[in-house]
MIDRENDO-919782 format. One line per field, with one value per residue (C-alpha): z negated, x negated, y negated; residue in one letter. Coordinates in nm, 4 decimals, decimal comma, padded with zeros to 6 digits. Example, Ala and Ser with C-alpha at 12.3 -4.5 7.8 and 13.67 -1.06 7.14 Angstrom:
# residues 2
w: [-00,7800 | -00,7140] .
u: [-01,2300 | -01,3670] .
v: [00,4500 | 00,1060] .
residu: [A | S] .
This chain:
# residues 378
w: [-04,6793 | -05,0444 | -05,2403 | -05,5636 | -05,8356 | -05,7996 | -05,7641 | -05,3900 | -05,4415 | -05,6200 | -05,3993 | -05,6980 | -05,8408 | -06,2194 | -06,4039 | -06,4232 | -06,0478 | -05,9828 | -06,2074 | -06,0248 | -05,6873 | -05,7999 | -05,9159 | -05,5787 | -05,3951 | -05,6099 | -05,5513 | -05,1755 | -05,1857 | -05,3556 | -05,0793 | -04,8125 | -04,9808 | -04,9482 | -04,5794 | -04,5220 | -04,6927 | -04,4089 | -04,1396 | -03,9787 | -03,8696 | -03,5132 | -03,5881 | -03,6973 | -03,4126 | -03,1413 | -03,2632 | -03,3323 | -03,6854 | -03,5484 | -03,3713 | -03,6899 | -03,9039 | -03,6784 | -03,7321 | -04,1031 | -04,1541 | -03,9576 | -03,9506 | -04,3031 | -04,3356 | -04,0472 | -04,1884 | -04,5103 | -04,3856 | -04,1727 | -04,1639 | -04,4601 | -04,6636 | -04,6420 | -04,6861 | -05,0173 | -05,1382 | -04,9784 | -04,9380 | -04,7756 | -04,7217 | -04,3640 | -04,1736 | -04,1419 | -04,5211 | -04,5731 | -04,2998 | -04,4601 | -04,7945 | -04,6353 | -04,4648 | -04,7886 | -04,9824 | -04,7224 | -04,7280 | -05,1078 | -05,0840 | -04,8145 | -05,0167 | -05,3306 | -05,1439 | -04,9766 | -05,3140 | -05,4513 | -05,1521 | -05,0792 | -05,4110 | -05,3011 | -04,9583 | -04,8597 | -04,5794 | -04,4279 | -04,3231 | -03,9800 | -03,8798 | -04,0244 | -03,8040 | -03,4890 | -03,6008 | -03,7084 | -03,5542 | -03,6220 | -03,7028 | -04,0742 | -04,3206 | -04,5458 | -04,2952 | -04,3539 | -04,5838 | -04,8959 | -04,7855 | -04,4523 | -04,6296 | -04,8503 | -04,5440 | -04,3751 | -04,6774 | -04,6296 | -04,2515 | -04,2815 | -04,5602 | -04,3616 | -04,0410 | -04,2105 | -04,3882 | -04,0682 | -03,8665 | -04,1245 | -04,1588 | -03,7847 | -03,8016 | -04,0976 | -03,8979 | -03,5948 | -03,8178 | -03,9866 | -03,6503 | -03,5322 | -03,2466 | -03,1745 | -03,1841 | -03,1719 | -03,2932 | -03,1412 | -02,7985 | -02,6528 | -02,4946 | -02,8145 | -03,0253 | -02,7979 | -02,8141 | -03,1946 | -03,1913 | -02,9554 | -03,1693 | -03,5036 | -03,4035 | -03,1620 | -02,8929 | -02,5834 | -02,2785 | -02,2214 | -02,5660 | -02,7085 | -03,0582 | -03,1786 | -03,0476 | -03,2063 | -03,5424 | -03,5372 | -03,4802 | -03,7837 | -04,0177 | -04,1981 | -04,0165 | -04,3017 | -04,2428 | -03,8632 | -03,7853 | -04,0277 | -03,8749 | -03,5210 | -03,6130 | -03,7896 | -03,5526 | -03,2719 | -03,1812 | -03,3497 | -03,5293 | -03,2062 | -03,0266 | -03,2979 | -03,2107 | -02,8331 | -02,8076 | -02,9790 | -02,7847 | -02,7367 | -03,0450 | -03,2823 | -03,1651 | -03,1976 | -03,5494 | -03,6664 | -03,5235 | -03,6884 | -04,0258 | -04,0134 | -04,0450 | -04,3988 | -04,5267 | -04,3972 | -04,4870 | -04,8090 | -05,1052 | -04,9305 | -04,8671 | -05,1363 | -05,0838 | -04,7060 | -04,7301 | -04,9332 | -04,6889 | -04,3772 | -04,5038 | -04,6000 | -04,2825 | -04,0395 | -04,2143 | -04,2055 | -03,8362 | -03,7641 | -03,9517 | -03,7861 | -03,4444 | -03,5093 | -03,6314 | -03,3142 | -03,0828 | -03,2504 | -03,3356 | -02,9720 | -02,8639 | -03,1151 | -02,9558 | -02,6097 | -02,7402 | -02,9009 | -02,5651 | -02,3909 | -02,6510 | -02,6178 | -02,2402 | -02,2462 | -02,5096 | -02,3165 | -01,9733 | -01,7916 | -01,4783 | -01,6125 | -01,2828 | -01,0933 | -01,3848 | -01,3501 | -00,9790 | -01,0404 | -01,3361 | -01,1274 | -00,8425 | -01,0847 | -01,2338 | -00,8872 | -00,7468 | -00,6869 | -00,5397 | -00,4942 | -00,8629 | -01,1166 | -01,3373 | -01,6893 | -01,9863 | -02,1386 | -01,8084 | -01,7728 | -02,1368 | -02,0914 | -01,7825 | -01,9545 | -02,2507 | -02,0260 | -01,8327 | -02,1590 | -02,3182 | -02,0059 | -01,9967 | -02,3664 | -02,3983 | -02,0554 | -01,9342 | -01,6138 | -01,4407 | -01,1051 | -00,9189 | -00,6156 | -00,8199 | -00,9827 | -00,6380 | -00,5158 | -00,4363 | -00,2790 | -00,3748 | -00,0847 | -00,1855 | 00,0894 | -00,0770 | -00,4099 | -00,2583 | -00,0795 | -00,4161 | -00,5741 | -00,2910 | -00,3155 | -00,6868 | -00,7464 | -01,0407 | -01,2950 | -01,2774 | -01,5484 | -01,7530 | -01,4650 | -01,4266 | -01,8009 | -01,7961 | -01,5038 | -01,6830 | -01,9983 | -01,7989 | -01,6241 | -01,9563 | -02,1233 | -02,0442 | -02,0854 | -01,8296 | -01,5309 | -01,2048 | -00,8871 | -00,7195 | -01,0163 | -01,0083 | -00,6385 | -00,7148 | -00,9995 | -00,7775 | -00,5088 | -00,7705 | -00,9146 | -00,5735 | -00,4968 | -00,8381 | -00,7851 | -00,4416 | -00,5917] .
u: [-18,2437 | -18,2533 | -18,5601 | -18,5280 | -18,7726 | -18,9959 | -19,3692 | -19,4165 | -19,7432 | -19,5588 | -19,3427 | -19,2069 | -18,8926 | -18,8509 | -18,5222 | -18,5744 | -18,6329 | -18,3163 | -18,1165 | -18,2569 | -18,1745 | -17,8207 | -17,7719 | -17,8850 | -17,6548 | -17,3555 | -17,4177 | -17,4383 | -17,1326 | -16,9364 | -17,0337 | -16,9381 | -16,6008 | -16,5284 | -16,6199 | -16,3945 | -16,1027 | -16,1126 | -16,0788 | -15,7497 | -15,6385 | -15,6823 | -16,0434 | -16,1163 | -15,9401 | -16,0676 | -16,4258 | -16,4294 | -16,5443 | -16,8916 | -16,9135 | -16,8080 | -17,0439 | -17,3436 | -17,2949 | -17,2227 | -17,5286 | -17,7876 | -17,7174 | -17,8230 | -18,0612 | -18,2849 | -18,3154 | -18,4602 | -18,6616 | -18,9633 | -19,3322 | -19,4048 | -19,1318 | -19,3235 | -19,6624 | -19,5463 | -19,4459 | -19,7084 | -20,0124 | -20,3002 | -20,1056 | -20,1194 | -19,7895 | -19,7756 | -19,7766 | -19,5043 | -19,2856 | -19,3122 | -19,1983 | -18,9070 | -18,7835 | -18,8018 | -18,6256 | -18,3478 | -18,3008 | -18,2633 | -18,0064 | -17,8145 | -17,8024 | -17,6889 | -17,4165 | -17,2997 | -17,2503 | -17,0639 | -16,8301 | -16,7634 | -16,5943 | -16,3046 | -16,2570 | -15,9514 | -15,9130 | -15,6287 | -15,8486 | -15,9436 | -15,5808 | -15,4950 | -15,7523 | -15,5743 | -15,2462 | -15,3851 | -15,2283 | -15,1480 | -15,3490 | -15,2850 | -15,5531 | -15,2726 | -15,1936 | -15,5305 | -15,4740 | -15,6910 | -15,8593 | -15,9586 | -16,0871 | -16,3037 | -16,4404 | -16,5131 | -16,7138 | -16,9383 | -16,9635 | -17,0269 | -17,2820 | -17,4780 | -17,4519 | -17,5788 | -17,8569 | -17,9884 | -17,9570 | -18,1562 | -18,4110 | -18,4808 | -18,5137 | -18,7547 | -18,9720 | -18,9759 | -19,0874 | -19,3578 | -19,5027 | -19,4820 | -19,2456 | -19,0488 | -18,6704 | -18,4084 | -18,0795 | -17,8980 | -18,0240 | -17,7837 | -18,0648 | -18,2700 | -17,9632 | -17,8662 | -18,2246 | -18,2096 | -17,8762 | -18,0055 | -18,3145 | -18,1323 | -17,8727 | -18,0838 | -17,8213 | -17,8828 | -17,6610 | -17,4562 | -17,5182 | -17,2058 | -17,1213 | -17,1018 | -17,4534 | -17,5921 | -17,4394 | -17,5507 | -17,9113 | -17,8975 | -17,7655 | -17,9833 | -17,9822 | -17,7958 | -17,4731 | -17,4880 | -17,2522 | -16,9957 | -17,0234 | -16,9839 | -16,6702 | -16,5152 | -16,6187 | -16,3776 | -16,0123 | -15,8190 | -16,1183 | -16,3108 | -16,0019 | -15,9349 | -16,2501 | -16,2214 | -16,0361 | -16,3154 | -16,5791 | -16,9108 | -17,1018 | -16,8078 | -16,6884 | -17,0317 | -17,0863 | -16,7378 | -16,7700 | -17,1083 | -16,9544 | -16,6014 | -16,7139 | -16,8305 | -16,4783 | -16,2818 | -16,4799 | -16,3359 | -16,5698 | -16,8859 | -16,7793 | -16,9950 | -17,3211 | -17,2800 | -17,2272 | -17,5467 | -17,7428 | -17,6039 | -17,6602 | -18,0180 | -18,1019 | -17,9492 | -18,1288 | -18,4610 | -18,4103 | -18,3139 | -18,6173 | -18,8595 | -18,7181 | -18,7493 | -19,1060 | -19,1978 | -19,0403 | -19,1674 | -19,5104 | -19,5586 | -19,4444 | -19,6880 | -19,9618 | -19,8732 | -19,8608 | -20,2018 | -20,3429 | -20,1858 | -20,3248 | -20,6737 | -20,6681 | -20,5344 | -20,7815 | -21,0835 | -20,9642 | -21,1631 | -20,9516 | -20,5946 | -20,4136 | -20,6249 | -20,5942 | -20,2138 | -20,2331 | -20,4817 | -20,2811 | -19,9639 | -20,1527 | -20,2747 | -19,9287 | -19,7745 | -20,0502 | -19,7850 | -19,5168 | -19,2703 | -19,2734 | -19,0500 | -19,2467 | -19,2819 | -19,1325 | -19,4757 | -19,6030 | -19,3091 | -19,3495 | -19,7213 | -19,6671 | -19,3954 | -19,6219 | -19,9220 | -19,7207 | -19,5929 | -19,9374 | -20,1022 | -19,8314 | -19,8679 | -20,2492 | -20,3724 | -20,0735 | -20,0655 | -19,7353 | -19,7595 | -19,4323 | -19,5651 | -19,6365 | -19,2962 | -19,1342 | -19,3321 | -19,1215 | -19,3797 | -19,7294 | -19,9774 | -20,3229 | -20,4839 | -20,3479 | -20,5003 | -20,8392 | -20,8418 | -20,7970 | -21,0707 | -21,3161 | -21,2426 | -21,3285 | -21,7003 | -21,9070 | -21,8715 | -21,5375 | -21,6123 | -21,3203 | -21,0812 | -21,2240 | -21,1970 | -20,8365 | -20,7531 | -20,9009 | -20,7026 | -20,3826 | -20,4264 | -20,4289 | -20,1322 | -19,8892 | -20,1346 | -20,3542 | -20,4826 | -20,3279 | -20,5249 | -20,3793 | -20,4723 | -20,8234 | -20,8482 | -20,7498 | -21,0027 | -21,2784 | -21,2080 | -21,2039 | -21,5401 | -21,7018 | -21,5668 | -21,6728 | -22,0254 | -22,0459 | -21,9225] .
v: [-10,3747 | -10,4721 | -10,3675 | -10,1744 | -10,2815 | -09,9728 | -09,9170 | -09,8718 | -09,6838 | -09,4021 | -09,1811 | -08,9828 | -09,1372 | -09,1464 | -09,1740 | -09,5494 | -09,5633 | -09,3634 | -09,5938 | -09,8958 | -09,7394 | -09,6615 | -10,0206 | -10,1540 | -09,9118 | -10,0036 | -10,3753 | -10,3251 | -10,1005 | -10,3768 | -10,6223 | -10,3696 | -10,3137 | -10,6852 | -10,6631 | -10,3609 | -10,5378 | -10,7896 | -10,5223 | -10,4382 | -10,0929 | -10,2116 | -10,3124 | -09,9569 | -09,7821 | -10,0181 | -10,0178 | -10,3916 | -10,3100 | -10,2451 | -10,5815 | -10,7582 | -10,5533 | -10,6223 | -10,9947 | -10,9476 | -10,7259 | -10,9182 | -11,2929 | -11,3874 | -11,0925 | -11,1954 | -11,5465 | -11,4022 | -11,1050 | -11,1883 | -11,1020 | -11,3301 | -11,1574 | -10,8312 | -10,9979 | -11,1403 | -10,7936 | -10,5719 | -10,7964 | -10,6098 | -10,2855 | -10,1453 | -10,1487 | -09,7689 | -09,7271 | -09,9877 | -09,8389 | -09,4960 | -09,6395 | -09,8272 | -09,5111 | -09,3095 | -09,5850 | -09,6104 | -09,2316 | -09,2409 | -09,5188 | -09,3324 | -09,0109 | -09,1924 | -09,3770 | -09,0544 | -08,8927 | -09,1934 | -09,2218 | -08,8561 | -08,7960 | -09,0155 | -08,8568 | -08,6570 | -08,4026 | -08,6059 | -08,8974 | -08,7595 | -08,7194 | -09,0606 | -09,2348 | -09,1209 | -09,2766 | -09,6144 | -09,9195 | -10,2810 | -10,5897 | -10,6228 | -10,5152 | -10,3904 | -10,1161 | -09,9482 | -09,6456 | -09,6308 | -09,3086 | -09,4615 | -09,7731 | -09,5502 | -09,3744 | -09,7067 | -09,8232 | -09,5206 | -09,5679 | -09,9421 | -09,8968 | -09,6397 | -09,8428 | -10,1584 | -09,9678 | -09,8085 | -10,1281 | -10,3241 | -10,0438 | -10,0534 | -10,4319 | -10,4053 | -10,1665 | -10,3966 | -10,6862 | -10,4776 | -10,3767 | -10,7383 | -10,6536 | -10,9728 | -10,9264 | -11,2005 | -11,0534 | -11,3503 | -11,2446 | -10,9809 | -10,7797 | -10,7670 | -10,6861 | -10,3970 | -10,2701 | -10,2762 | -10,0908 | -09,8217 | -09,7690 | -09,7769 | -09,5202 | -09,3128 | -09,3640 | -09,1539 | -09,1650 | -08,8510 | -08,7037 | -08,5444 | -08,6543 | -08,2960 | -08,2206 | -08,5358 | -08,4542 | -08,0908 | -08,1938 | -08,4214 | -08,1516 | -07,8944 | -07,5598 | -07,3922 | -07,5872 | -07,6301 | -07,3381 | -07,4801 | -07,8270 | -07,6942 | -07,4995 | -07,7949 | -08,0701 | -07,9968 | -08,0319 | -08,3115 | -08,4609 | -08,5070 | -08,6332 | -08,8910 | -09,0829 | -09,0789 | -09,4082 | -09,6017 | -09,7986 | -09,6236 | -09,7362 | -09,7469 | -09,4070 | -09,2513 | -09,3808 | -09,2868 | -08,9374 | -08,8881 | -08,9631 | -08,8250 | -08,4621 | -08,5303 | -08,5777 | -08,2823 | -07,9733 | -07,8302 | -07,7742 | -07,8967 | -08,2567 | -08,4185 | -08,2218 | -08,2461 | -08,6221 | -08,6540 | -08,4363 | -08,6011 | -08,9531 | -08,8697 | -08,6780 | -08,9264 | -09,2126 | -09,0280 | -08,9541 | -09,3135 | -09,4458 | -09,2067 | -09,2863 | -09,6598 | -09,6064 | -09,4150 | -09,6749 | -09,9908 | -09,8507 | -09,7614 | -10,1059 | -10,2586 | -10,0480 | -10,1819 | -10,5396 | -10,4898 | -10,3757 | -10,6765 | -10,9164 | -10,7713 | -10,7969 | -11,1521 | -11,2683 | -11,1368 | -11,2443 | -11,5128 | -11,4689 | -11,4457 | -11,5010 | -11,2480 | -11,0058 | -11,0051 | -10,9215 | -10,6404 | -10,5074 | -10,4920 | -10,3210 | -10,0523 | -10,0044 | -09,9735 | -09,7525 | -09,4897 | -09,7115 | -09,4247 | -09,3319 | -09,5011 | -09,7376 | -09,5981 | -09,7826 | -09,8467 | -09,9852 | -10,2243 | -10,3269 | -10,3937 | -10,6079 | -10,8092 | -10,8874 | -10,9610 | -11,2184 | -11,3705 | -11,3912 | -11,5359 | -11,8008 | -11,8837 | -11,8662 | -11,9670 | -12,1733 | -11,9699 | -11,8945 | -11,7182 | -11,7609 | -11,5749 | -11,2637 | -11,2902 | -11,2752 | -10,9727 | -10,6660 | -10,4319 | -10,5375 | -10,5381 | -10,4046 | -10,6145 | -10,9283 | -10,8274 | -10,7361 | -11,0691 | -11,2426 | -11,0284 | -11,1066 | -11,4787 | -11,4928 | -11,5639 | -11,4500 | -11,1719 | -10,9864 | -10,7307 | -10,8636 | -10,7863 | -10,4358 | -10,3743 | -10,4927 | -10,2617 | -09,9602 | -10,0325 | -10,0854 | -09,7495 | -09,5610 | -09,7301 | -09,4465 | -09,1591 | -08,9858 | -09,1828 | -09,0580 | -08,9885 | -09,2981 | -09,5153 | -09,3705 | -09,4625 | -09,8241 | -09,8415 | -09,7006 | -09,9613 | -10,2379 | -10,1275 | -10,1324 | -10,4805 | -10,6110 | -10,4787 | -10,6423 | -10,9651] .
residu: [X | X | X | X | X | X | X | X | X | X | X | X | X | X | X | X | X | X | X | X | X | X | X | X | X | X | X | X | X | X | X | X | X | X | X | X | X | X | X | X | X | X | X | X | X | X | X | X | X | X | X | X | X | X | X | X | X | X | X | X | X | X | X | X | X | X | X | X | X | X | X | X | X | X | X | X | X | X | X | X | X | X | X | X | X | X | X | X | X | X | X | X | X | X | X | X | X | X | X | X | X | X | X | X | X | X | X | X | X | X | X | X | X | X | X | X | X | X | X | X | X | X | X | X | X | X | X | X | X | X | X | X | X | X | X | X | X | X | X | X | X | X | X | X | X | X | X | X | X | X | X | X | X | X | X | X | X | X | X | X | X | X | X | X | X | X | X | X | X | X | X | X | X | X | X | X | X | X | X | X | X | X | X | X | X | X | X | X | X | X | X | X | X | X | X | X | X | X | X | X | X | X | X | X | X | X | X | X | X | X | X | X | X | X | X | X | X | X | X | X | X | X | X | X | X | X | X | X | X | X | X | X | X | X | X | X | X | X | X | X | X | X | X | X | X | X | X | X | X | X | X | X | X | X | X | X | X | X | X | X | X | X | X | X | X | X | X | X | X | X | X | X | X | X | X | X | X | X | X | X | X | X | X | X | X | X | X | X | X | X | X | X | X | X | X | X | X | X | X | X | X | X | X | X | X | X | X | X | X | X | X | X | X | X | X | X | X | X | X | X | X | X | X | X | X | X | X | X | X | X | X | X | X | X | X | X | X | X | X | X | X | X | X | X | X | X | X | X | X | X | X | X | X | X | X | X | X | X | X | X | X | X | X | X | X | X | X | X | X | X | X | X | X | X | X | X | X | X] .
């Protein structure tokens, strides 16, 4: 996400700031227009536009934007403060772009989408191309914003890795399985215009997007309502662009800040551990204290980072643990009893692991009690 030349310590925009923001938006809009010119009608209808945009938006961007990029610009500023500024800046850009694009919209675009066909870029009507500039701009903005936030919280993401890329997409666009597009859009709109959106966003407009793949369809449906509501198209586009970007940024902040918290816990445990291999067995026993319950996301995340850090810092890889399906407490206690000396680091690690997802359960407390007794005997 391109920076505007503004004072990041001042959240109030002056006329000069607004002019600078507008210039940045217009420059990015021009680049997006060139991208859209290369799309065919089939790209839009099939959803391939999103696949192409993801590569277009992220490949060169991730080479430039890393932790050092932000350090050079915000030296000494805590991550939370920088993230807040990035979200506000992205919301301003989104609102500005919505106002610029919405003026060129026509109410016939929604119906036109359903009749698109062919592989030639020339077959894309001008109105649809205008709409796609807005959709692509907002998509790229929110995707890069989520990536910025992951970098600022030092959460490692490799956009060339399919799993990491899909994670970034889910976070950036707050994708939830089973959520109807109409419900998702209504939540993103100010309460004042929700009834109007719900009445409009039905019938042919909703049907027009159904043939698109999941992500492309969702993003197109979120945006197409802005163009067909008479008289309120421009202000609604501004509001929707701003609100959806704020929501996307806040969601990304919540997800990546929490993951940074879990990574911080894992790093602390690994750094203090004098018995890294035993620590992993005990940690997994605590996490699976209630074997019948589904392991929480934070617990799985913590274990993944613990294993990674123990491998990187202590050069320990435990293939036997990796192959465990149902962990046997007797096996773990046998390992604890066989380890001589002070095991306070293992006990400390177990206590921190138990709290990673919130309150300590009764089964986790029972495991911790047993571990304390064995550590004391040792």
